[in-house]
Structure formats: C-alpha cells, structure tokens
C-alpha positions, 0 to 999 in steps of 0.5 A: 127220755124220748128215743129221738133224743138219742140221735144227738149221740149218733157218730159224726154229730160232734155233740158227745165231746161237748156233752162230756165236757159239760159233764166234767164241768158239772162234776168239778162244780159239785166237787167244789161245792162239797169242799166249800160246804163241808163233807158232812152233807155228802155223808148225810146223802150217803147215809140216806142212800144206805137207809133206803137200800136197807129198807128196800133189801132188808139188809145192807147190800153193796151191789144194790147201793152201786145200782142206786148210784148208777141210776143217779148218774144216768138220771143226771146225764139225762137231765144234762142232755135234755137241758143242753138240747133246750139251750141249743133249741132256744138259740136256734129258735131265734135263727131258724123258727120254722125248722127248730122242731126238727133241729137234730135232724137238720144238724145230723143231715148237714154233718152227713152231707158235709162228709160227702165226696167233693164233686165238681159238675160241669155243664149248663142248661136243664140237664145240669140242674137235674143232676144237681137236684139229685147230687145235693142229697148225697153231698154238700161238697158240690161245685157247679161250673156253668157255661157263660155262652148263652145269648138267648132269651132273658139272659141274652137281653141282660147280657147285651143291655148290662154287659154281664155274663148271662145269669140264666143257667147260673140261676137254675143251678142255684135253685137246683142246689137250694135248701129253702122254702118252695115259695122262694124257689117259685119266686126265683123262677117267676117270669114276668109276662105282659108287654112291659120292659120286664116281659120275658125276664125271670125274677132270679135273673134280675136279682142276680144282675142287681146283686152283680151291680151291688157287689161289682163282681159276678162271683161275689154276687153268686155267693150272696145269692147262695146265702139267700137260697141256702144253697148246698154247695156253690155255683161258679161261672166258668169265666167272667168274661163276655164270650160268644160261642161260634160253630164251624160246620162241616161245609165250612160255614161259621154260625155265630152265637150259641142260640143260632147254632141249632137253628142252622140244621147243619153238621157241626165240625167244631165249636170255638169261643170268641175271644179265644183265650177267655180266662177261667175263674180261679176258684173253678180251676181249684175246685177241679184240682181238689175234686174226688170226681168231676162230672160232665153233663148231662146237657147239650153237647156243643152248647152246654158242655164244650163251652166250659172246656174251651175256657183257657186252662179248663181242659188242661186242669181237668186232664191233670186232675186226679179226680174220677172223670165221668161223662153222662151221655144224653138219652136222646139226640138233639135236633140241629146239634147231635143228629144221628150221634151215637154215645161214642160220637158224643165222647169223641167230640169232647176228646177232640175239643179238650184232649184225651184224659178228660173222660174216664167213664161214660154213664149211659142209659140202659132202660127201655124206651117206649114206642110212644115216647120214640114216636113223640121224639121222632116227630121233633127229629130226636132219637135214642142215642145208640150205645156202641160199646166197641167204639167206646172201648176203642176210645179208651174210656170205660162205660157204665149202663144204668136206668137213669131216665125219668118216668115222669119227664120222658126223655130226660134224666131222673135226679134220684136215679142219676144220684144213685148211679153216680155215687155208686161210681164215685164210691166204687172208683175212689175207694 
C-alpha cells in the first residue's frame, strides 16, 4: 500500500470513524453470510489454513496460525481503505476534476485550517489584502471587515452611479482570501482600458455590483461572490449605508471625501462619518464578539482603519470583546495623512477616536531599512515610522517588534512574515 494513503488516518481527518463503521458492516455481512450458508464453509477455510501452516512449519503451531489470521485482517483492512478512497475519489472527480489527484491533501488542509483560531481583520486598502493572503494559510476562520468610505476611482464611480457601497476594497479582500485558479484572480482584478464607459473599471467591481443588483443586498452578494472564488473565510462591509468620510484639520478646516483628505496636505485633528450614525452590519459585530483575536490594519490610519471604528456600535463592541486586539503599525509614514507620525501617535489617534480598550498590543517593524529604500521613499515625502517605546508604554498598550517588511515589495508588509508574527501572538496570548 502506498504510504500516501496513511494520510487518511491522520488526526482530525474524521475518516477513521467511518472506516471502522465500514469494517463493522463488513464483519456483520460476513457473519450473516456464514449463518445463511452454514458453518461448514468456515470450517473448510479454517482447515485449509491449518494445512497451509502445517506444510509451512512442518508441525501444527497456534502462533503461526494467529499470524496468518492477522495477515488476513490487515489485507482486508487495506482493501477496505483503498476501496473507500476510490469511492470518495469517484464522487470528487465529478465535483473537483482538477484537484481530485491530491484529494487527501485537500481534505487534510481544510480540516487543519478549520480548527484554526477565529480571527477578525479590520481595515481596507492594500494593507488589509496583504495580511489576508498570509492569514488564510493559518486558519479559514477569518472575517475581514472592510471600510465603505472609498469615493475614488472605479469604486467611487459605481458608488455615485448605482448608489451602492464602494466594492473596490471588498473585491481585493475576496481575491486575497480566494483559493481558486490564478486565471480567475486575474479576471477579477482585470481593469478595462480605452475610452469607453467601462474604462477604469475592474471586472471584479462590476461583478460585485451586478451581484448586488441580482440579490438586492451587498452582504448576500459577497457571500455568492465568495462561492465563485472559493474564499477561505468571509468578507463583510462595516456598514451597508452610503457614508462619506470627512476630516477636520488642525487649522479648523473640513475636507469632505476620503480621496481628498491626503490631497489637503494638512495635519489631521480627527475624522468623522456623514451621516454620523451609520449602522454596522450585524454579522460584523457578532464576528468581533466571538473572535479569538481582532487585528486592526495594516493600512492607512485615517482613511482605511478608523472609518470602520466610526460606524455605530463597532468601537463599543470591540472594547467589550474578550478577543486579543492587535494593531499592526505601518512601516512608513503616509504623505498627507501621517507625516511625522511615530508608532505611539498612530495608536493615540485610534484610542482618541475609538476609546481605550480597542488595542492590547502593537506589532511594529524591527528590521533594517536600506539607505536606498529610505531615499526612494523620502523623495515621495514618506519616512520610516519611529518606534517610541516609552510613549507606547504610557498609552497602556504592549508592543511586539518583528521583521515584517517585504523584501520584494519595499516599504510594504510581507504576507508570510505577518502571518508568522501574528499567529505567534495569537497562540501565545490566547493559550
């Protein structure tokens, strides 16, 4: 028997119980047949075994007879295991023709991920999708709660023309959690060019918008889109209401619209939603209540993370949650949004908007940043975020330092490094 078949007997596969039940059925059938056709046939088989042992050993030996019996049992079990495998494979072949060859690996992986901790990730933009690409390899019990304040690009146009919540960040999170063919991922991220009305729109945005029209509800549309992409986990908007993000600057001026805030090039005092009391999605609040860990970021502080916490009930639910709450701080400052910000200033902004108790620990980058990278970012007005430990301690939050920056995508986080650091924190703090 091929050693690969033994993987069916690994812990957590939920296969051994059914194999034993199958064996019990075979035993009962065999016993029933023996009763129907008389014991003499069993006597003949037993006599044949005795003769075989006698010819083999030259004398009658109870031990040798027992060994022959054990060998027959093992052969029978092997045949049962192989037969069961091929029965399952014949069914899966119809449902998953491309993946039926590594069926045991697929089942084992899904069982393993299904036992992972329940993690909620809150944010938006590129940073959130980077984290999700890593987290999905550790657990399938992940919920992404995504900002709906985006008003630029394709999302902004669909928002204004169709009156829906912006689908762009939702699309990116679906693709990040997808377990599907690369072609499907490319399709969802494909952006139309040219001068037509479709120019600038991504196929994924249009798909989600169409699904929203068909189902009549964005939450349901995301569930159906998740089936198409074989998403590990789920993606939820923080609110289904049409909201606008405004920023009150240090000089008292107000900038309306998420996409215009960084363009103002002014120091931000606070951000707010309009309307002020946008209702949260119920499933998002429930996910936070039952989570083992809640992760904020990484992503733009004022335009990706905080808009979620401003939704009615979101911050309060997070404060009351017994989950471990981790904030992943950005590696570099963001021009027009967090110029000159240290790690503690990022944390302070979140606490001022959402209240104490929404952050337990901060994960910050501790690796080296090359001079070439510093110069490249400095030309854009972006600089490394300074980790001011004493100031972080005064805010009452713990912090963990780790190398979490990508070596190929300079200045951004690495999915695998994030996963390793975050899961160490989750398992270490919840055990």
